[in-house]
All heavy atoms as TSV, in Angstrom:
chain	resi	resn	atom	element	x	y	z
A	1	ALA	N	N	-2.091	5.896	-23.905
A	1	ALA	CA	C	-3.046	6.913	-23.523
A	1	ALA	C	C	-3.236	7.947	-24.636
A	1	ALA	O	O	-4.084	8.811	-24.520
A	1	ALA	CB	C	-2.615	7.595	-22.237
A	2	GLY	N	N	-2.409	7.844	-25.659
A	2	GLY	CA	C	-2.571	8.734	-26.793
A	2	GLY	C	C	-2.044	10.138	-26.575
A	2	GLY	O	O	-2.481	11.077	-27.243
A	3	CYS	N	N	-1.119	10.307	-25.613
A	3	CYS	CA	C	-0.536	11.623	-25.363
A	3	CYS	C	C	0.875	11.436	-24.830
A	3	CYS	O	O	1.287	10.329	-24.514
A	3	CYS	CB	C	-1.390	12.420	-24.385
A	3	CYS	SG	S	-1.548	11.679	-22.754
A	4	THR	N	N	1.595	12.531	-24.720
A	4	THR	CA	C	2.960	12.425	-24.204
A	4	THR	C	C	2.943	12.136	-22.707
A	4	THR	O	O	1.942	12.383	-22.017
A	4	THR	CB	C	3.756	13.727	-24.439
A	4	THR	OG1	O	3.180	14.767	-23.646
A	4	THR	CG2	C	3.771	14.103	-25.912
A	5	ARG	N	N	4.059	11.659	-22.237
A	5	ARG	CA	C	4.203	11.364	-20.808
A	5	ARG	C	C	4.011	12.634	-19.973
A	5	ARG	O	O	3.355	12.613	-18.928
A	5	ARG	CB	C	5.583	10.780	-20.597
A	5	ARG	CG	C	5.860	10.296	-19.232
A	5	ARG	CD	C	7.252	9.693	-19.189
A	5	ARG	NE	N	7.490	9.073	-17.927
A	5	ARG	CZ	C	8.535	8.338	-17.655
A	5	ARG	NH1	N	9.435	8.111	-18.568
A	5	ARG	NH2	N	8.681	7.814	-16.466
A	6	ASP	N	N	4.595	13.739	-20.431
A	6	ASP	CA	C	4.453	15.005	-19.703
A	6	ASP	C	C	3.002	15.475	-19.656
A	6	ASP	O	O	2.524	15.927	-18.614
A	6	ASP	CB	C	5.328	16.093	-20.335
A	6	ASP	CG	C	6.803	15.870	-20.084
A	6	ASP	OD1	O	7.144	15.136	-19.142
A	6	ASP	OD2	O	7.608	16.439	-20.836
A	7	HIS	N	N	2.328	15.361	-20.780
A	7	HIS	CA	C	0.931	15.794	-20.813
A	7	HIS	C	C	0.082	14.924	-19.880
A	7	HIS	O	O	-0.760	15.439	-19.131
A	7	HIS	CB	C	0.379	15.744	-22.235
A	7	HIS	CG	C	-1.040	16.197	-22.333
A	7	HIS	ND1	N	-1.422	17.514	-22.134
A	7	HIS	CD2	C	-2.187	15.511	-22.566
A	7	HIS	CE1	C	-2.725	17.614	-22.247
A	7	HIS	NE2	N	-3.219	16.407	-22.507
A	8	LEU	N	N	0.294	13.625	-19.921
A	8	LEU	CA	C	-0.442	12.726	-19.039
A	8	LEU	C	C	-0.210	13.113	-17.578
A	8	LEU	O	O	-1.146	13.157	-16.782
A	8	LEU	CB	C	-0.024	11.276	-19.269
A	8	LEU	CG	C	-0.685	10.237	-18.372
A	8	LEU	CD1	C	-2.192	10.221	-18.561
A	8	LEU	CD2	C	-0.100	8.860	-18.640
A	9	GLY	N	N	1.036	13.408	-17.231
A	9	GLY	CA	C	1.344	13.808	-15.861
A	9	GLY	C	C	0.623	15.081	-15.458
A	9	GLY	O	O	0.093	15.184	-14.349
A	10	ARG	N	N	0.567	16.059	-16.351
A	10	ARG	CA	C	-0.124	17.318	-16.047
A	10	ARG	C	C	-1.623	17.101	-15.880
A	10	ARG	O	O	-2.243	17.613	-14.942
A	10	ARG	CB	C	0.130	18.346	-17.149
A	10	ARG	CG	C	1.501	18.978	-17.083
A	10	ARG	CD	C	1.619	20.152	-18.041
A	10	ARG	NE	N	1.421	19.775	-19.428
A	10	ARG	CZ	C	2.373	19.357	-20.255
A	10	ARG	NH1	N	3.609	19.254	-19.827
A	10	ARG	NH2	N	2.097	19.050	-21.501
A	11	VAL	N	N	-2.210	16.310	-16.787
A	11	VAL	CA	C	-3.653	16.047	-16.727
A	11	VAL	C	C	-3.986	15.258	-15.454
A	11	VAL	O	O	-4.955	15.555	-14.763
A	11	VAL	CB	C	-4.121	15.295	-17.987
A	11	VAL	CG1	C	-5.539	14.793	-17.843
A	11	VAL	CG2	C	-3.990	16.193	-19.211
A	12	PHE	N	N	-3.163	14.264	-15.137
A	12	PHE	CA	C	-3.401	13.454	-13.942
A	12	PHE	C	C	-3.337	14.325	-12.688
A	12	PHE	O	O	-4.218	14.241	-11.825
A	12	PHE	CB	C	-2.369	12.319	-13.853
A	12	PHE	CG	C	-2.658	11.348	-12.751
A	12	PHE	CD1	C	-3.463	10.252	-12.986
A	12	PHE	CD2	C	-2.135	11.529	-11.477
A	12	PHE	CE1	C	-3.751	9.348	-11.965
A	12	PHE	CE2	C	-2.418	10.636	-10.459
A	12	PHE	CZ	C	-3.226	9.542	-10.704
A	13	ARG	N	N	-2.310	15.165	-12.596
A	13	ARG	CA	C	-2.169	16.024	-11.420
A	13	ARG	C	C	-3.318	17.016	-11.313
A	13	ARG	O	O	-3.829	17.280	-10.211
A	13	ARG	CB	C	-0.847	16.763	-11.441
A	13	ARG	CG	C	-0.617	17.529	-10.164
A	13	ARG	CD	C	0.747	18.151	-10.122
A	13	ARG	NE	N	0.968	18.686	-8.807
A	13	ARG	CZ	C	2.114	18.711	-8.193
A	13	ARG	NH1	N	3.175	18.232	-8.782
A	13	ARG	NH2	N	2.224	19.212	-6.992
A	14	ALA	N	N	-3.757	17.552	-12.434
A	14	ALA	CA	C	-4.881	18.502	-12.419
A	14	ALA	C	C	-6.159	17.810	-11.944
A	14	ALA	O	O	-6.969	18.399	-11.223
A	14	ALA	CB	C	-5.091	19.105	-13.802
A	15	ALA	N	N	-6.320	16.555	-12.320
A	15	ALA	CA	C	-7.547	15.831	-11.967
A	15	ALA	C	C	-7.527	15.304	-10.527
A	15	ALA	O	O	-8.574	15.235	-9.880
A	15	ALA	CB	C	-7.755	14.661	-12.931
A	16	THR	N	N	-6.350	14.928	-10.032
A	16	THR	CA	C	-6.293	14.282	-8.719
A	16	THR	C	C	-5.621	15.113	-7.649
A	16	THR	O	O	-5.764	14.820	-6.454
A	16	THR	CB	C	-5.535	12.942	-8.807
A	16	THR	OG1	O	-4.163	13.215	-9.147
A	16	THR	CG2	C	-6.154	12.006	-9.827
A	17	GLY	N	N	-4.821	16.095	-8.053
A	17	GLY	CA	C	-4.053	16.874	-7.089
A	17	GLY	C	C	-2.785	16.176	-6.643
A	17	GLY	O	O	-2.071	16.662	-5.768
A	18	THR	N	N	-2.502	15.034	-7.235
A	18	THR	CA	C	-1.343	14.232	-6.867
A	18	THR	C	C	-0.514	13.950	-8.116
A	18	THR	O	O	-1.073	13.567	-9.144
A	18	THR	CB	C	-1.793	12.884	-6.271
A	18	THR	OG1	O	-2.644	13.137	-5.150
A	18	THR	CG2	C	-0.625	12.038	-5.831
A	19	PRO	N	N	0.808	14.067	-8.027
A	19	PRO	CA	C	1.631	13.682	-9.171
A	19	PRO	C	C	1.478	12.190	-9.471
A	19	PRO	O	O	1.336	11.371	-8.542
A	19	PRO	CB	C	3.052	13.991	-8.721
A	19	PRO	CG	C	2.910	14.973	-7.608
A	19	PRO	CD	C	1.606	14.640	-6.939
A	20	LEU	N	N	1.504	11.841	-10.737
A	20	LEU	CA	C	1.330	10.446	-11.148
A	20	LEU	C	C	2.357	9.534	-10.492
A	20	LEU	O	O	2.013	8.451	-10.016
A	20	LEU	CB	C	1.400	10.338	-12.671
A	20	LEU	CG	C	1.214	8.960	-13.282
A	20	LEU	CD1	C	-0.095	8.327	-12.843
A	20	LEU	CD2	C	1.283	9.040	-14.793
A	21	ALA	N	N	3.604	9.955	-10.434
A	21	ALA	CA	C	4.640	9.118	-9.836
A	21	ALA	C	C	4.368	8.849	-8.350
A	21	ALA	O	O	4.582	7.734	-7.868
A	21	ALA	CB	C	6.009	9.770	-10.014
A	22	THR	N	N	3.881	9.845	-7.643
A	22	THR	CA	C	3.547	9.672	-6.219
A	22	THR	C	C	2.389	8.704	-6.060
A	22	THR	O	O	2.418	7.813	-5.207
A	22	THR	CB	C	3.194	11.030	-5.584
A	22	THR	OG1	O	4.317	11.894	-5.724
A	22	THR	CG2	C	2.824	10.881	-4.120
A	23	TRP	N	N	1.366	8.875	-6.878
A	23	TRP	CA	C	0.203	7.990	-6.834
A	23	TRP	C	C	0.621	6.544	-7.085
A	23	TRP	O	O	0.228	5.625	-6.354
A	23	TRP	CB	C	-0.825	8.437	-7.866
A	23	TRP	CG	C	-2.062	7.626	-7.881
A	23	TRP	CD1	C	-3.182	7.794	-7.127
A	23	TRP	CD2	C	-2.330	6.492	-8.723
A	23	TRP	NE1	N	-4.121	6.838	-7.436
A	23	TRP	CE2	C	-3.612	6.030	-8.419
A	23	TRP	CE3	C	-1.586	5.839	-9.704
A	23	TRP	CZ2	C	-4.183	4.927	-9.049
A	23	TRP	CZ3	C	-2.153	4.735	-10.336
A	23	TRP	CH2	C	-3.435	4.292	-10.000
A	24	LEU	N	N	1.448	6.341	-8.111
A	24	LEU	CA	C	1.890	4.994	-8.455
A	24	LEU	C	C	2.738	4.399	-7.335
A	24	LEU	O	O	2.557	3.233	-6.958
A	24	LEU	CB	C	2.681	5.026	-9.759
A	24	LEU	CG	C	3.176	3.699	-10.297
A	24	LEU	CD1	C	2.026	2.723	-10.506
A	24	LEU	CD2	C	3.928	3.912	-11.594
A	25	HIS	N	N	3.640	5.178	-6.759
A	25	HIS	CA	C	4.475	4.697	-5.660
A	25	HIS	C	C	3.617	4.265	-4.465
A	25	HIS	O	O	3.859	3.215	-3.868
A	25	HIS	CB	C	5.463	5.793	-5.236
A	25	HIS	CG	C	6.324	5.411	-4.083
A	25	HIS	ND1	N	7.411	4.583	-4.198
A	25	HIS	CD2	C	6.246	5.741	-2.770
A	25	HIS	CE1	C	7.963	4.416	-3.011
A	25	HIS	NE2	N	7.276	5.110	-2.129
A	26	GLU	N	N	2.617	5.069	-4.145
A	26	GLU	CA	C	1.722	4.726	-3.026
A	26	GLU	C	C	0.969	3.428	-3.285
A	26	GLU	O	O	0.775	2.618	-2.376
A	26	GLU	CB	C	0.737	5.863	-2.764
A	26	GLU	CG	C	1.391	7.106	-2.192
A	26	GLU	CD	C	2.015	6.859	-0.832
A	26	GLU	OE1	O	1.433	6.133	-0.002
A	26	GLU	OE2	O	3.102	7.414	-0.587
A	27	ARG	N	N	0.507	3.217	-4.504
A	27	ARG	CA	C	-0.206	1.977	-4.845
A	27	ARG	C	C	0.727	0.778	-4.759
A	27	ARG	O	O	0.353	-0.280	-4.264
A	27	ARG	CB	C	-0.827	2.043	-6.239
A	27	ARG	CG	C	-1.947	3.077	-6.423
A	27	ARG	CD	C	-2.983	2.939	-5.320
A	27	ARG	NE	N	-3.871	4.057	-5.145
A	27	ARG	CZ	C	-3.574	5.256	-4.662
A	27	ARG	NH1	N	-2.368	5.608	-4.379
A	27	ARG	NH2	N	-4.504	6.162	-4.463
A	28	ARG	N	N	1.955	0.938	-5.263
A	28	ARG	CA	C	2.941	-0.155	-5.180
A	28	ARG	C	C	3.258	-0.485	-3.730
A	28	ARG	O	O	3.329	-1.653	-3.358
A	28	ARG	CB	C	4.218	0.238	-5.916
A	28	ARG	CG	C	4.089	0.216	-7.394
A	28	ARG	CD	C	5.365	0.639	-8.067
A	28	ARG	NE	N	5.238	0.439	-9.491
A	28	ARG	CZ	C	5.963	1.071	-10.389
A	28	ARG	NH1	N	6.887	1.931	-10.013
A	28	ARG	NH2	N	5.774	0.831	-11.675
A	29	LEU	N	N	3.450	0.544	-2.918
A	29	LEU	CA	C	3.783	0.315	-1.521
A	29	LEU	C	C	2.629	-0.349	-0.779
A	29	LEU	O	O	2.845	-1.270	0.011
A	29	LEU	CB	C	4.170	1.631	-0.851
A	29	LEU	CG	C	4.667	1.558	0.587
A	29	LEU	CD1	C	5.813	0.568	0.741
A	29	LEU	CD2	C	5.095	2.936	1.059
A	30	ALA	N	N	1.413	0.067	-1.033
A	30	ALA	CA	C	0.244	-0.560	-0.387
A	30	ALA	C	C	0.137	-2.032	-0.777
A	30	ALA	O	O	-0.136	-2.892	0.077
A	30	ALA	CB	C	-1.036	0.190	-0.761
A	31	ALA	N	N	0.375	-2.335	-2.036
A	31	ALA	CA	C	0.325	-3.740	-2.485
A	31	ALA	C	C	1.433	-4.549	-1.816
A	31	ALA	O	O	1.204	-5.686	-1.365
A	31	ALA	CB	C	0.447	-3.815	-4.006
A	32	ALA	N	N	2.626	-3.984	-1.717
A	32	ALA	CA	C	3.738	-4.678	-1.064
A	32	ALA	C	C	3.438	-4.915	0.416
A	32	ALA	O	O	3.706	-6.005	0.937
A	32	ALA	CB	C	5.024	-3.865	-1.222
A	33	GLU	N	N	2.866	-3.919	1.069
A	33	GLU	CA	C	2.521	-4.074	2.490
A	33	GLU	C	C	1.494	-5.187	2.678
A	33	GLU	O	O	1.600	-5.981	3.625
A	33	GLU	CB	C	1.974	-2.763	3.040
A	33	GLU	CG	C	3.017	-1.692	3.171
A	33	GLU	CD	C	2.451	-0.304	3.411
A	33	GLU	OE1	O	1.213	-0.113	3.305
A	33	GLU	OE2	O	3.240	0.598	3.698
A	34	ARG	N	N	0.490	-5.263	1.811
A	34	ARG	CA	C	-0.508	-6.347	1.914
A	34	ARG	C	C	0.150	-7.708	1.755
A	34	ARG	O	O	-0.149	-8.637	2.508
A	34	ARG	CB	C	-1.594	-6.166	0.854
A	34	ARG	CG	C	-2.644	-5.144	1.206
A	34	ARG	CD	C	-3.845	-5.214	0.273
A	34	ARG	NE	N	-3.493	-5.015	-1.121
A	34	ARG	CZ	C	-3.346	-3.839	-1.727
A	34	ARG	NH1	N	-3.520	-2.734	-1.027
A	34	ARG	NH2	N	-3.038	-3.762	-2.997
A	35	LEU	N	N	1.044	-7.832	0.779
A	35	LEU	CA	C	1.712	-9.114	0.554
A	35	LEU	C	C	2.668	-9.457	1.691
A	35	LEU	O	O	2.769	-10.621	2.096
A	35	LEU	CB	C	2.444	-9.105	-0.783
A	35	LEU	CG	C	1.541	-9.102	-2.011
A	35	LEU	CD1	C	2.355	-8.880	-3.273
A	35	LEU	CD2	C	0.745	-10.397	-2.104
A	36	LEU	N	N	3.361	-8.472	2.221
A	36	LEU	CA	C	4.247	-8.727	3.359
A	36	LEU	C	C	3.456	-9.212	4.565
A	36	LEU	O	O	3.878	-10.122	5.273
A	36	LEU	CB	C	5.030	-7.464	3.729
A	36	LEU	CG	C	6.183	-7.099	2.807
A	36	LEU	CD1	C	6.668	-5.684	3.099
A	36	LEU	CD2	C	7.329	-8.097	2.954
A	37	ALA	N	N	2.311	-8.588	4.807
A	37	ALA	CA	C	1.507	-8.932	5.976
A	37	ALA	C	C	0.720	-10.226	5.799
A	37	ALA	O	O	0.465	-10.928	6.770
A	37	ALA	CB	C	0.544	-7.790	6.294
A	38	GLY	N	N	0.351	-10.543	4.562
A	38	GLY	CA	C	-0.565	-11.657	4.362
A	38	GLY	C	C	-0.023	-12.882	3.678
A	38	GLY	O	O	-0.758	-13.857	3.483
A	39	THR	N	N	1.252	-12.870	3.289
A	39	THR	CA	C	1.830	-14.042	2.613
A	39	THR	C	C	3.198	-14.339	3.178
A	39	THR	O	O	3.744	-13.564	3.958
A	39	THR	CB	C	1.976	-13.813	1.087
A	39	THR	OG1	O	3.034	-12.876	0.864
A	39	THR	CG2	C	0.685	-13.326	0.461
A	40	ARG	N	N	3.746	-15.447	2.730
A	40	ARG	CA	C	5.103	-15.810	3.101
A	40	ARG	C	C	6.031	-15.676	1.895
A	40	ARG	O	O	7.118	-16.254	1.875
A	40	ARG	CB	C	5.122	-17.232	3.649
A	40	ARG	CG	C	4.325	-17.369	4.948
A	40	ARG	CD	C	4.321	-18.780	5.480
A	40	ARG	NE	N	5.615	-19.231	5.949
A	40	ARG	CZ	C	6.092	-19.050	7.175
A	40	ARG	NH1	N	5.355	-18.415	8.063
A	40	ARG	NH2	N	7.268	-19.502	7.511
A	41	MET	N	N	5.603	-14.897	0.899
A	41	MET	CA	C	6.424	-14.674	-0.280
A	41	MET	C	C	7.727	-13.994	0.119
A	41	MET	O	O	7.755	-13.238	1.096
A	41	MET	CB	C	5.698	-13.771	-1.290
A	41	MET	CG	C	4.537	-14.412	-1.983
A	41	MET	SD	S	3.609	-13.226	-3.000
A	41	MET	CE	C	4.835	-12.769	-4.224
A	42	SER	N	N	8.768	-14.242	-0.640
A	42	SER	CA	C	10.044	-13.585	-0.366
A	42	SER	C	C	9.947	-12.099	-0.719
A	42	SER	O	O	9.130	-11.695	-1.546
A	42	SER	CB	C	11.164	-14.226	-1.197
A	42	SER	OG	O	11.016	-13.887	-2.568
A	43	SER	N	N	10.793	-11.316	-0.098
A	43	SER	CA	C	10.824	-9.888	-0.387
A	43	SER	C	C	11.151	-9.635	-1.857
A	43	SER	O	O	10.593	-8.727	-2.473
A	43	SER	CB	C	11.853	-9.180	0.496
A	43	SER	OG	O	11.407	-9.148	1.823
A	44	SER	N	N	12.031	-10.424	-2.414
A	44	SER	CA	C	12.381	-10.267	-3.834
A	44	SER	C	C	11.179	-10.504	-4.727
A	44	SER	O	O	10.930	-9.739	-5.667
A	44	SER	CB	C	13.508	-11.227	-4.219
A	44	SER	OG	O	14.684	-10.907	-3.543
A	45	ASP	N	N	10.418	-11.556	-4.436
A	45	ASP	CA	C	9.229	-11.852	-5.242
A	45	ASP	C	C	8.173	-10.753	-5.089
A	45	ASP	O	O	7.542	-10.358	-6.064
A	45	ASP	CB	C	8.635	-13.206	-4.858
A	45	ASP	CG	C	9.484	-14.372	-5.331
A	45	ASP	OD1	O	10.334	-14.178	-6.234
A	45	ASP	OD2	O	9.301	-15.481	-4.799
A	46	ILE	N	N	7.998	-10.267	-3.882
A	46	ILE	CA	C	7.027	-9.189	-3.649
A	46	ILE	C	C	7.456	-7.931	-4.386
A	46	ILE	O	O	6.643	-7.276	-5.033
A	46	ILE	CB	C	6.846	-8.921	-2.146
A	46	ILE	CG1	C	6.144	-10.122	-1.482
A	46	ILE	CG2	C	6.049	-7.643	-1.906
A	46	ILE	CD1	C	6.096	-10.055	0.033
A	47	ALA	N	N	8.737	-7.601	-4.305
A	47	ALA	CA	C	9.237	-6.405	-4.991
A	47	ALA	C	C	8.989	-6.498	-6.491
A	47	ALA	O	O	8.534	-5.529	-7.112
A	47	ALA	CB	C	10.729	-6.232	-4.700
A	48	LEU	N	N	9.281	-7.641	-7.078
A	48	LEU	CA	C	9.061	-7.799	-8.519
A	48	LEU	C	C	7.578	-7.753	-8.861
A	48	LEU	O	O	7.187	-7.117	-9.838
A	48	LEU	CB	C	9.671	-9.117	-8.992
A	48	LEU	CG	C	11.192	-9.159	-9.011
A	48	LEU	CD1	C	11.684	-10.559	-9.361
A	48	LEU	CD2	C	11.747	-8.142	-9.994
A	49	GLN	N	N	6.755	-8.394	-8.069
A	49	GLN	CA	C	5.321	-8.437	-8.343
A	49	GLN	C	C	4.664	-7.066	-8.217
A	49	GLN	O	O	3.700	-6.765	-8.907
A	49	GLN	CB	C	4.624	-9.432	-7.414
A	49	GLN	CG	C	3.157	-9.605	-7.740
A	49	GLN	CD	C	2.529	-10.753	-6.976
A	49	GLN	OE1	O	3.192	-11.707	-6.626
A	49	GLN	NE2	N	1.246	-10.642	-6.724
A	50	THR	N	N	5.188	-6.230	-7.350
A	50	THR	CA	C	4.555	-4.932	-7.112
A	50	THR	C	C	5.218	-3.790	-7.880
A	50	THR	O	O	4.813	-2.637	-7.738
A	50	THR	CB	C	4.530	-4.604	-5.603
A	50	THR	OG1	O	5.860	-4.645	-5.087
A	50	THR	CG2	C	3.646	-5.585	-4.856
A	51	GLY	N	N	6.224	-4.111	-8.681
A	51	GLY	CA	C	6.812	-3.100	-9.548
A	51	GLY	C	C	7.973	-2.324	-8.966
A	51	GLY	O	O	8.418	-1.350	-9.567
A	52	PHE	N	N	8.489	-2.726	-7.818
A	52	PHE	CA	C	9.642	-2.042	-7.254
A	52	PHE	C	C	10.928	-2.409	-7.980
A	52	PHE	O	O	11.885	-1.661	-7.977
A	52	PHE	CB	C	9.784	-2.324	-5.758
A	52	PHE	CG	C	8.919	-1.452	-4.918
A	52	PHE	CD1	C	7.720	-1.916	-4.414
A	52	PHE	CD2	C	9.280	-0.148	-4.630
A	52	PHE	CE1	C	6.897	-1.114	-3.635
A	52	PHE	CE2	C	8.474	0.671	-3.856
A	52	PHE	CZ	C	7.282	0.181	-3.362
A	53	GLY	N	N	10.960	-3.585	-8.540
A	53	GLY	CA	C	12.138	-4.001	-9.300
A	53	GLY	C	C	13.144	-4.749	-8.463
A	53	GLY	O	O	13.594	-5.811	-8.847
A	54	THR	N	N	13.509	-4.211	-7.324
A	54	THR	CA	C	14.464	-4.881	-6.445
A	54	THR	C	C	13.938	-4.889	-5.013
A	54	THR	O	O	13.169	-4.009	-4.616
A	54	THR	CB	C	15.846	-4.187	-6.431
A	54	THR	OG1	O	15.733	-2.900	-5.831
A	54	THR	CG2	C	16.416	-4.061	-7.843
A	55	ALA	N	N	14.402	-5.880	-4.265
A	55	ALA	CA	C	14.020	-5.964	-2.857
A	55	ALA	C	C	14.564	-4.757	-2.091
A	55	ALA	O	O	13.921	-4.273	-1.162
A	55	ALA	CB	C	14.534	-7.264	-2.246
A	56	GLN	N	N	15.725	-4.252	-2.512
A	56	GLN	CA	C	16.312	-3.098	-1.831
A	56	GLN	C	C	15.452	-1.860	-2.002
A	56	GLN	O	O	15.270	-1.096	-1.049
A	56	GLN	CB	C	17.731	-2.827	-2.361
A	56	GLN	CG	C	18.730	-3.892	-1.996
A	56	GLN	CD	C	18.667	-5.130	-2.909
A	56	GLN	OE1	O	18.020	-5.117	-3.952
A	56	GLN	NE2	N	19.337	-6.183	-2.503
A	57	ALA	N	N	14.923	-1.647	-3.190
A	57	ALA	CA	C	14.061	-0.483	-3.432
A	57	ALA	C	C	12.786	-0.581	-2.599
A	57	ALA	O	O	12.337	0.404	-2.005
A	57	ALA	CB	C	13.716	-0.372	-4.913
A	58	MET	N	N	12.206	-1.784	-2.534
A	58	MET	CA	C	11.004	-1.961	-1.730
A	58	MET	C	C	11.325	-1.772	-0.244
A	58	MET	O	O	10.574	-1.112	0.483
A	58	MET	CB	C	10.407	-3.350	-1.950
A	58	MET	CG	C	9.134	-3.574	-1.165
A	58	MET	SD	S	8.552	-5.271	-1.230
A	58	MET	CE	C	9.780	-6.093	-0.226
A	59	ALA	N	N	12.435	-2.337	0.207
A	59	ALA	CA	C	12.818	-2.212	1.619
A	59	ALA	C	C	13.005	-0.754	2.006
A	59	ALA	O	O	12.579	-0.322	3.085
A	59	ALA	CB	C	14.097	-3.004	1.890
A	60	ARG	N	N	13.609	0.021	1.120
A	60	ARG	CA	C	13.813	1.449	1.381
A	60	ARG	C	C	12.469	2.162	1.546
A	60	ARG	O	O	12.279	2.958	2.462
A	60	ARG	CB	C	14.630	2.064	0.249
A	60	ARG	CG	C	15.052	3.474	0.474
A	60	ARG	CD	C	16.027	4.002	-0.582
A	60	ARG	NE	N	15.832	3.505	-1.928
A	60	ARG	CZ	C	16.616	2.602	-2.546
A	60	ARG	NH1	N	17.655	2.096	-1.917
A	60	ARG	NH2	N	16.357	2.216	-3.775
A	61	ALA	N	N	11.508	1.841	0.684
A	61	ALA	CA	C	10.188	2.473	0.759
A	61	ALA	C	C	9.463	2.062	2.043
A	61	ALA	O	O	8.844	2.905	2.710
A	61	ALA	CB	C	9.359	2.093	-0.462
A	62	VAL	N	N	9.532	0.797	2.408
A	62	VAL	CA	C	8.883	0.317	3.635
A	62	VAL	C	C	9.536	0.983	4.849
A	62	VAL	O	O	8.856	1.450	5.759
A	62	VAL	CB	C	8.958	-1.226	3.738
A	62	VAL	CG1	C	8.500	-1.713	5.109
A	62	VAL	CG2	C	8.117	-1.872	2.641
A	63	ARG	N	N	10.864	1.063	4.829
A	63	ARG	CA	C	11.591	1.668	5.952
A	63	ARG	C	C	11.257	3.149	6.103
A	63	ARG	O	O	11.094	3.637	7.222
A	63	ARG	CB	C	13.092	1.485	5.746
A	63	ARG	CG	C	13.912	1.757	6.974
A	63	ARG	CD	C	15.378	1.377	6.813
A	63	ARG	NE	N	15.540	-0.072	6.655
A	63	ARG	CZ	C	15.876	-0.678	5.510
A	63	ARG	NH1	N	16.129	0.004	4.429
A	63	ARG	NH2	N	15.993	-1.989	5.465
A	64	GLN	N	N	11.122	3.855	4.990
A	64	GLN	CA	C	10.780	5.274	5.057
A	64	GLN	C	C	9.397	5.483	5.658
A	64	GLN	O	O	9.168	6.429	6.403
A	64	GLN	CB	C	10.831	5.902	3.663
A	64	GLN	CG	C	12.236	6.148	3.181
A	64	GLN	CD	C	12.280	6.689	1.765
A	64	GLN	OE1	O	11.325	6.576	1.004
A	64	GLN	NE2	N	13.404	7.276	1.403
A	65	ARG	N	N	8.460	4.605	5.333
A	65	ARG	CA	C	7.106	4.767	5.831
A	65	ARG	C	C	6.937	4.266	7.259
A	65	ARG	O	O	6.224	4.860	8.048
A	65	ARG	CB	C	6.118	4.028	4.932
A	65	ARG	CG	C	4.763	3.934	5.609
A	65	ARG	CD	C	3.521	4.011	4.856
A	65	ARG	NE	N	3.441	4.889	3.762
A	65	ARG	CZ	C	2.697	4.642	2.695
A	65	ARG	NH1	N	2.029	3.526	2.610
A	65	ARG	NH2	N	2.627	5.508	1.724
A	66	HIS	N	N	7.566	3.143	7.600
A	66	HIS	CA	C	7.283	2.483	8.882
A	66	HIS	C	C	8.438	2.497	9.875
A	66	HIS	O	O	8.270	2.056	11.008
A	66	HIS	CB	C	6.849	1.038	8.636
A	66	HIS	CG	C	5.596	0.924	7.845
A	66	HIS	ND1	N	4.351	1.207	8.371
A	66	HIS	CD2	C	5.390	0.597	6.545
A	66	HIS	CE1	C	3.437	1.038	7.437
A	66	HIS	NE2	N	4.036	0.687	6.310
A	67	GLY	N	N	9.607	2.943	9.444
A	67	GLY	CA	C	10.747	2.971	10.350
A	67	GLY	C	C	11.384	1.619	10.564
A	67	GLY	O	O	12.254	1.461	11.415
A	68	THR	N	N	10.966	0.626	9.799
A	68	THR	CA	C	11.535	-0.715	9.865
A	68	THR	C	C	11.462	-1.326	8.474
A	68	THR	O	O	10.619	-0.930	7.666
A	68	THR	CB	C	10.797	-1.593	10.895
A	68	THR	OG1	O	11.479	-2.838	11.028
A	68	THR	CG2	C	9.355	-1.852	10.501
A	69	GLY	N	N	12.322	-2.283	8.216
A	69	GLY	CA	C	12.329	-2.946	6.927
A	69	GLY	C	C	11.233	-3.982	6.798
A	69	GLY	O	O	10.415	-4.162	7.716
A	70	PRO	N	N	11.214	-4.705	5.696
A	70	PRO	CA	C	10.164	-5.714	5.470
A	70	PRO	C	C	10.096	-6.778	6.564
A	70	PRO	O	O	9.007	-7.171	6.980
A	70	PRO	CB	C	10.560	-6.332	4.126
A	70	PRO	CG	C	11.274	-5.230	3.421
A	70	PRO	CD	C	12.030	-4.513	4.487
A	71	ARG	N	N	11.223	-7.223	7.063
A	71	ARG	CA	C	11.210	-8.258	8.100
A	71	ARG	C	C	10.550	-7.734	9.372
A	71	ARG	O	O	9.718	-8.409	9.976
A	71	ARG	CB	C	12.633	-8.723	8.397
A	71	ARG	CG	C	12.671	-9.880	9.364
A	71	ARG	CD	C	14.073	-10.418	9.547
A	71	ARG	NE	N	14.536	-11.011	8.308
A	71	ARG	CZ	C	15.780	-10.934	7.848
A	71	ARG	NH1	N	16.704	-10.295	8.545
A	71	ARG	NH2	N	16.128	-11.505	6.729
A	72	GLY	N	N	10.900	-6.541	9.765
A	72	GLY	CA	C	10.274	-5.928	10.940
A	72	GLY	C	C	8.792	-5.630	10.719
A	72	GLY	O	O	7.985	-5.777	11.623
A	73	PHE	N	N	8.456	-5.238	9.513
A	73	PHE	CA	C	7.057	-4.970	9.189
A	73	PHE	C	C	6.229	-6.245	9.290
A	73	PHE	O	O	5.119	-6.239	9.808
A	73	PHE	CB	C	6.936	-4.392	7.765
A	73	PHE	CG	C	5.529	-4.083	7.367
A	73	PHE	CD1	C	4.926	-2.902	7.768
A	73	PHE	CD2	C	4.783	-4.964	6.594
A	73	PHE	CE1	C	3.624	-2.604	7.411
A	73	PHE	CE2	C	3.492	-4.676	6.227
A	73	PHE	CZ	C	2.909	-3.493	6.641
A	74	ARG	N	N	6.779	-7.366	8.834
A	74	ARG	CA	C	6.074	-8.648	8.923
A	74	ARG	C	C	5.868	-9.073	10.372
A	74	ARG	O	O	4.879	-9.712	10.699
A	74	ARG	CB	C	6.858	-9.738	8.206
A	74	ARG	CG	C	6.622	-9.754	6.747
A	74	ARG	CD	C	7.242	-10.976	6.121
A	74	ARG	NE	N	6.653	-11.125	4.795
A	74	ARG	CZ	C	7.199	-11.808	3.830
A	74	ARG	NH1	N	8.350	-12.431	4.015
A	74	ARG	NH2	N	6.593	-11.897	2.666
A	75	GLY	N	N	6.790	-8.726	11.245
A	75	GLY	CA	C	6.721	-9.133	12.634
A	75	GLY	C	C	5.703	-8.370	13.467
A	75	GLY	O	O	5.488	-8.674	14.619
A	76	ARG	N	N	5.074	-7.374	12.869
A	76	ARG	CA	C	4.106	-6.566	13.628
A	76	ARG	C	C	2.847	-7.323	13.902
A	76	ARG	O	O	2.341	-8.123	13.256
A	76	ARG	CB	C	3.757	-5.300	12.861
A	76	ARG	CG	C	4.907	-4.345	12.847
A	76	ARG	CD	C	4.527	-3.087	12.125
A	76	ARG	NE	N	5.553	-2.107	12.400
A	76	ARG	CZ	C	5.478	-0.862	12.025
A	76	ARG	NH1	N	4.451	-0.417	11.371
A	76	ARG	NH2	N	6.428	-0.038	12.296
């Protein structure tokens, strides 16, 4: 982007009202939710594909938002 990480974060927040890390986390979680609901991919594969890195990190995010882990979310 041609600027420091801190500067990018300040510019992004000024433009959107949302911290860059929050925006990115929301996009990753939305992508993971779509894959959980619409595919039979493993949680590990979904976590890697959506940038969570580990199935545990993705499960924690899903649980915080929905009160259930990926398996429970799929069963809805």
